C-alpha positions in Angstrom: 118.9 91.1 97.7 120.1 92.6 100.9 117.7 91.6 103.6 119.1 94.0 106.1 117.3 96.9 104.5 113.9 95.3 104.6 111.6 94.2 107.4 108.1 92.6 107.6 105.7 90.9 109.9 106.0 87.1 109.5 102.3 86.4 110.1 101.3 89.1 107.6 103.8 87.5 105.1 102.1 84.1 105.4 98.6 85.7 104.9 99.9 87.6 101.9 101.4 84.5 100.3 98.0 82.7 100.6 95.9 85.6 99.4 98.1 87.2 96.7 100.6 84.3 95.8 103.7 86.3 96.6 106.0 86.4 99.6 107.4 89.6 101.0 110.9 88.1 100.4 110.1 87.9 96.6 108.3 91.3 96.7 111.5 93.1 97.9 113.0 92.5 94.4 110.6 95.1 93.0 112.8 97.7 94.6 115.8 96.5 92.6 114.0 97.2 89.3 115.7 100.3 87.7 112.3 101.2 86.2 110.3 100.9 89.4 107.7 103.5 90.2 107.2 104.9 93.8 103.8 106.4 94.6 102.5 107.8 97.9 99.6 105.8 99.4 97.5 108.8 100.5 94.5 106.7 101.6 96.5 104.8 104.2 98.9 107.5 105.5 97.1 108.8 108.5 99.6 107.8 111.2 102.7 107.4 109.1 103.5 107.9 105.4 102.9 104.8 103.3 104.0 104.2 99.7 103.7 101.8 96.8 106.7 100.4 94.9 105.7 99.0 91.5 108.4 97.0 89.9 109.3 93.8 88.0 110.2 90.6 89.8 110.9 87.3 88.1 107.1 86.5 88.1 105.8 89.8 86.8 105.0 93.4 87.8 104.3 93.6 91.5 102.9 96.4 93.7 104.4 96.5 97.2 102.8 98.6 99.9 105.5 99.8 102.4 106.5 102.4 104.9 110.0 103.7 105.8 111.0 103.4 109.4 114.4 104.0 110.9 116.2 103.6 107.5 114.4 100.3 107.0 111.8 99.5 104.3 108.9 97.7 106.1 106.7 95.8 103.7 103.0 95.9 104.6 101.5 94.1 101.6 102.2 92.9 98.0 100.3 91.6 95.0 100.0 91.5 91.3 97.4 94.3 91.0 96.2 95.7 87.6 96.2 99.3 88.9 99.9 99.1 89.8 100.7 97.5 86.5 98.9 100.3 84.7 101.0 102.9 86.6 104.2 101.0 85.8 103.3 100.8 82.1 102.3 104.5 81.9 105.5 105.7 83.7 107.7 103.5 81.5 105.8 104.2 78.3 104.9 100.5 77.7 102.0 100.0 75.3 100.1 96.9 74.4 100.1 95.9 70.8 96.6 96.0 69.2 97.5 94.8 65.8 97.4 91.1 66.7 101.1 90.5 66.3 
């Protein structure tokens, strides 16, 4: 993945790895998923617009909170959150099997 298009705070990355078990380096791969979903984060967009990217990485479906500054995606947080997964599955028409197979 091209690191030139991404930026993040190193201390925040360390905290995120401990809390959510994913580094921002790994999280940037969600943007490469052709089925990714981009949503606006309206609750945290007071000073600047923030967004969520929900996409697959090698370890699962990850939600990445980010902003876009000077043509650079700045990652603010990332995790394997159920709500993001639900949006991803709805947008991509993925349904869980209920017949036990």
